C-alpha positions as CSV (number, residue, x, y, z in Angstrom):
1,M,131.4,99.3,89.5
2,T,128.0,101.0,89.4
3,N,126.9,102.2,92.8
4,L,125.1,99.1,94.1
5,T,122.4,101.1,95.9
6,S,121.4,102.9,92.7
7,L,120.5,99.6,90.9
8,T,116.9,98.6,90.4
9,L,115.9,95.3,91.9
10,A,115.8,93.8,88.4
11,E,119.3,95.1,87.6
12,A,120.6,93.7,91.0
13,R,119.0,90.3,90.3
14,D,120.7,90.2,86.9
15,G,124.0,91.3,88.3
16,L,124.0,88.6,90.9
17,A,123.1,86.0,88.3
18,K,126.1,87.1,86.2
19,K,128.3,87.2,89.3
20,S,129.2,90.8,88.7
21,F,129.0,91.2,92.5
22,T,128.0,89.1,95.4
23,S,125.0,89.4,97.7
24,V,127.3,90.1,100.6
25,E,128.7,93.1,98.7
26,L,125.3,94.3,97.7
27,T,124.0,93.9,101.2
28,D,127.0,95.6,102.8
29,A,126.5,98.6,100.4
30,H,122.9,98.9,101.6
31,I,123.9,98.5,105.3
32,V,126.3,101.4,104.9
33,A,123.6,103.5,103.1
34,V,121.1,102.8,106.0
35,E,123.7,103.9,108.6
36,N,124.4,107.1,106.7
37,A,120.7,108.0,106.3
38,R,119.4,107.6,109.9
39,V,118.2,111.2,109.8
40,L,115.3,109.9,107.6
41,N,114.2,107.6,110.5
42,A,113.0,105.1,107.9
43,Y,114.3,102.0,109.9
44,V,113.2,101.4,113.5
45,L,115.4,98.3,113.7
46,E,118.5,97.5,111.7
47,T,119.6,93.9,111.4
48,P,123.1,93.9,109.8
49,V,124.3,90.7,111.3
50,H,121.1,88.9,110.3
51,A,121.4,90.4,106.8
52,R,125.0,89.4,106.2
53,A,124.2,85.8,107.2
54,M,121.2,85.7,104.8
55,A,123.4,87.2,102.1
56,A,126.1,84.6,102.5
57,A,123.5,81.9,102.3
58,A,122.1,83.4,99.2
59,D,125.6,83.6,97.6
60,A,126.0,79.9,98.3
61,T,122.8,79.0,96.5
62,I,123.7,81.2,93.6
63,A,127.1,79.4,93.3
64,K,125.3,76.1,93.3
65,G,122.9,77.2,90.6
66,E,120.0,76.7,93.0
67,A,119.1,80.4,93.5
68,G,115.5,81.4,94.1
69,P,113.9,84.3,92.2
70,L,114.9,86.8,94.9
71,A,118.2,85.3,95.9
72,G,120.5,87.9,97.5
73,I,118.1,90.8,97.2
74,P,118.2,93.2,100.2
75,L,114.7,94.3,101.4
76,G,113.2,96.3,104.1
77,I,110.2,94.9,106.1
78,K,107.4,97.1,107.4
79,D,107.2,96.7,111.2
80,L,103.7,95.4,110.8
81,F,104.9,92.0,109.6
82,A,105.9,89.4,112.2
83,T,109.5,88.4,111.8
84,K,110.6,85.3,113.8
85,D,113.1,86.2,116.5
86,V,113.2,89.8,115.3
87,R,111.4,92.5,117.2
88,T,108.0,93.5,115.8
89,T,106.1,96.4,117.4
90,A,103.7,97.9,114.8
91,C,105.6,101.0,115.9
92,S,103.6,101.1,119.1
93,K,104.7,101.1,122.7
94,I,101.8,98.8,123.4
95,L,103.8,95.9,121.9
96,G,107.0,97.0,123.6
97,N,109.8,94.6,122.7
98,F,107.6,91.9,121.3
99,V,109.7,89.2,119.5
100,P,107.5,86.9,117.5
101,P,108.1,83.1,117.7
102,Y,106.7,82.8,114.2
103,E,107.1,84.4,110.7
104,S,104.4,86.1,108.7
105,T,103.4,84.2,105.5
106,V,104.4,87.0,103.2
107,T,107.9,87.4,104.7
108,S,108.4,83.6,104.9
109,Q,107.8,83.5,101.1
110,L,110.4,86.2,100.6
111,W,112.9,84.3,102.6
112,R,111.9,81.1,100.8
113,D,112.9,82.8,97.5
114,G,116.2,84.0,98.9
115,A,115.7,87.6,99.9
116,V,117.7,89.3,102.6
117,M,116.3,91.3,105.5
118,L,118.0,94.6,106.2
119,G,115.7,95.5,109.1
120,K,112.3,96.7,110.1
121,L,110.8,99.8,108.6
122,N,108.9,102.6,110.4
123,N,105.2,103.1,110.0
124,D,102.3,104.9,111.6
125,E,101.3,103.3,114.9
126,F,99.2,100.2,114.1
127,A,99.1,101.6,110.5
128,M,96.7,104.4,111.6
129,G,97.9,107.5,109.8
130,S,98.7,109.1,106.5
131,A,101.9,110.9,107.1
132,N,104.0,108.5,109.3
133,E,103.9,111.0,112.2
134,T,102.1,108.8,114.7
135,S,104.9,106.2,115.1
136,A,106.2,105.6,118.7
137,F,109.7,105.8,117.1
138,G,109.1,109.3,115.7
139,P,108.2,110.6,112.2
140,V,109.8,109.5,109.0
141,V,111.3,112.1,106.7
142,N,110.8,112.0,102.9
143,P,114.2,112.1,101.1
144,W,112.8,114.5,98.5
145,R,112.8,118.3,99.0
146,R,111.1,121.2,97.3
147,D,113.2,123.2,94.9
148,G,115.1,125.8,96.8
149,S,113.9,124.6,100.2
150,D,115.4,122.4,103.0
151,A,112.0,122.0,104.7
152,K,111.4,118.4,105.7
153,L,108.5,116.7,103.9
154,V,106.4,113.8,105.1
155,P,106.6,110.5,103.1
156,G,102.9,109.7,103.4
157,G,101.6,106.8,105.5
158,S,101.2,104.4,106.9
159,S,104.0,102.8,105.0
160,G,106.2,105.9,105.1
161,G,109.3,104.0,106.2
162,S,108.9,101.7,103.2
163,A,108.5,104.6,100.8
164,S,111.3,106.7,102.2
165,A,113.8,103.7,102.3
166,V,113.1,102.7,98.7
167,A,113.3,106.3,97.4
168,A,116.5,106.9,99.3
169,G,118.2,103.7,98.1
170,L,118.2,102.1,101.5
171,C,116.8,98.8,100.2
172,L,115.9,97.4,96.7
173,G,112.2,97.0,97.7
174,A,110.0,96.8,100.7
175,T,106.9,95.2,102.1
176,A,104.0,97.4,102.9
177,T,100.3,97.2,103.8
178,D,97.3,99.2,102.5
179,T,93.9,99.6,104.2
180,G,92.8,102.9,102.8
181,G,95.8,104.1,100.8
182,S,98.8,103.1,102.9
183,I,100.8,101.8,100.0
184,R,99.5,103.9,97.2
185,Q,99.7,107.3,98.9
186,P,103.3,107.1,100.3
187,A,104.5,105.6,96.9
188,A,103.1,108.7,95.2
189,F,104.6,111.1,97.8
190,A,108.0,109.5,97.3
191,G,107.9,109.2,93.5
192,I,108.2,105.5,93.4
193,V,105.8,102.5,92.7
194,G,103.4,100.9,95.1
195,L,100.7,98.3,94.5
196,K,97.7,97.4,96.7
197,P,96.9,93.9,95.4
198,T,93.3,92.6,95.1
199,Y,92.0,91.6,98.5
200,G,93.0,88.0,99.3
201,R,95.9,87.8,96.9
202,C,98.5,88.2,99.6
203,S,98.1,86.4,103.0
204,R,97.3,88.6,106.0
205,W,98.6,85.9,108.4
206,G,101.2,87.3,110.7
207,V,100.5,90.9,109.8
208,V,99.3,93.1,112.6
209,A,95.7,93.9,111.7
210,F,94.1,97.4,111.3
211,A,90.8,96.6,109.5
212,S,90.8,93.0,108.5
213,S,88.1,93.4,105.8
214,L,90.3,95.9,104.0
215,D,94.0,95.2,104.9
216,Q,96.2,93.9,102.2
217,A,99.9,93.4,102.0
218,G,101.8,94.6,98.9
219,P,105.1,95.7,97.5
220,I,106.8,99.1,97.2
221,A,109.7,99.4,94.8
222,R,111.4,101.8,92.4
223,T,109.9,100.5,89.1
224,V,106.8,98.7,87.9
225,R,109.0,95.7,87.0
226,D,110.5,95.6,90.5
227,T,107.1,95.7,92.0
228,A,106.0,92.8,89.7
229,I,109.0,90.7,90.7
230,L,108.2,91.2,94.4
231,M,104.5,90.5,93.9
232,R,105.2,87.0,92.5
233,S,106.9,86.1,95.7
234,M,104.5,87.8,98.1
235,A,101.3,86.5,96.5
236,G,99.8,83.0,97.0
237,Y,97.2,80.9,98.7
238,D,97.5,80.5,102.5
239,P,95.2,78.1,104.4
240,K,96.0,80.1,107.6
241,D,94.2,83.1,106.2
242,S,90.5,82.4,105.7
243,T,90.2,85.3,103.2
244,S,93.1,84.1,101.1
245,V,92.2,83.4,97.4
246,D,93.1,79.9,96.1
247,R,94.3,80.8,92.6
248,A,97.6,80.2,90.8
249,V,100.1,83.1,91.0
250,P,100.8,84.4,87.5
251,D,104.1,85.7,86.2
252,Y,103.5,89.4,86.9
253,E,106.9,90.4,85.4
254,A,106.0,88.9,82.1
255,A,102.9,91.1,82.0
256,V,104.9,94.3,82.4
257,G,104.5,96.4,79.2
258,R,101.5,94.7,78.0
259,S,99.3,96.9,75.7
260,V,96.1,98.4,77.0
261,K,94.8,98.7,73.5
262,G,91.2,97.7,73.3
263,M,90.6,97.8,77.1
264,K,87.7,99.7,78.6
265,I,88.8,102.0,81.4
266,G,86.1,103.4,83.7
267,I,86.6,107.0,84.8
268,P,84.5,107.5,88.0
269,R,83.0,111.1,87.9
270,E,82.8,111.1,91.8
271,Y,86.6,110.9,92.0
272,R,86.9,114.5,90.6
273,L,85.9,116.8,93.4
274,D,85.0,120.5,93.5
275,G,88.0,122.5,94.7
276,M,90.5,119.8,93.6
277,P,94.0,121.5,93.2
278,S,94.7,122.3,89.5
279,E,97.9,120.4,89.5
280,I,96.0,117.2,90.6
281,E,93.3,117.8,88.1
282,K,96.0,118.1,85.4
283,L,97.6,114.9,86.4
284,W,94.2,113.2,86.4
285,M,93.5,114.4,82.9
286,D,97.0,113.6,81.6
287,G,96.7,110.0,82.9
288,A,93.4,109.7,81.0
289,A,94.9,111.1,77.9
290,Q,97.9,108.7,78.0
291,L,95.5,105.7,78.3
292,K,93.5,107.0,75.4
293,A,96.6,107.6,73.3
294,A,97.7,104.0,74.1
295,G,94.5,102.7,72.5
296,A,92.2,102.3,75.6
297,E,88.5,103.2,75.4
298,L,87.6,105.6,78.2
299,V,84.1,105.3,79.7
300,D,82.4,107.7,82.0
301,V,81.0,105.8,85.0
302,S,79.3,106.7,88.2
303,L,80.0,105.3,91.7
304,P,77.3,107.0,93.7
305,H,78.3,105.4,97.0
306,T,81.8,106.8,97.0
307,K,80.9,109.4,99.7
308,Y,80.0,106.6,102.1
309,D,83.3,104.7,101.6
310,L,85.3,106.1,104.5
311,P,82.6,106.0,107.2
312,A,81.6,102.4,106.0
């Protein structure tokens, strides 16, 4: 059998549907992987008993033909999301051993669709950081290394635990949050996929706030398809969040691979700075060239207020 922790989320979903393996088997493989990779410090709380119970329940729904879209899929949850009866600290000593009596909307939707919780993932304290070094539980380690070096690398932040866990095969996907880059930057550092959804697309209810006018929950996973699958469950209108957008949730997975031919893509000139490292400049230009080769029209645009973004 293929190593269960090396599967993509989509492959695991399809394998469960075909009964090639059970959710309990899939979950147990990830529990062992988490235990064997504690040196990464990606998880601040492991919940194996909880996970096995959720996996057994998922197997029962699959057997009945009543499986939800994420039935039996083991996930990691950033410790910023309130999880009912499971410690949630935002990785700060301020919250101590806080155990919420309620569930965040995003995680409740994941459980509604059959997902399994492996545990709570490390993050910068109250999401304030870019390297996952400010956590009260200690820094997270990136599973990747430079060629010829054993030096530990940061996974980015604040969702460093999410990025490290996904990249190391310690879960099939993870929740994350992004205020000023806390999904996108760690996903880039760990060589995986992260998406900051449009503000209002995912409910903020039950997520410890950093900057409420910017915070947005989103997924981190290994592939674009996996991220799209998670987004369909995480997104949706929530009357408990006054900034939630009341629009139908599309089938994001069905849109994967859609052509960009004919689209106009704005390239902001302010995003290329003097002194930018040559390797980053090359990646920027390569990305633009790929879009153009795929049939998109590239348009030079100016966003003159860019320099005021961070202080604002």
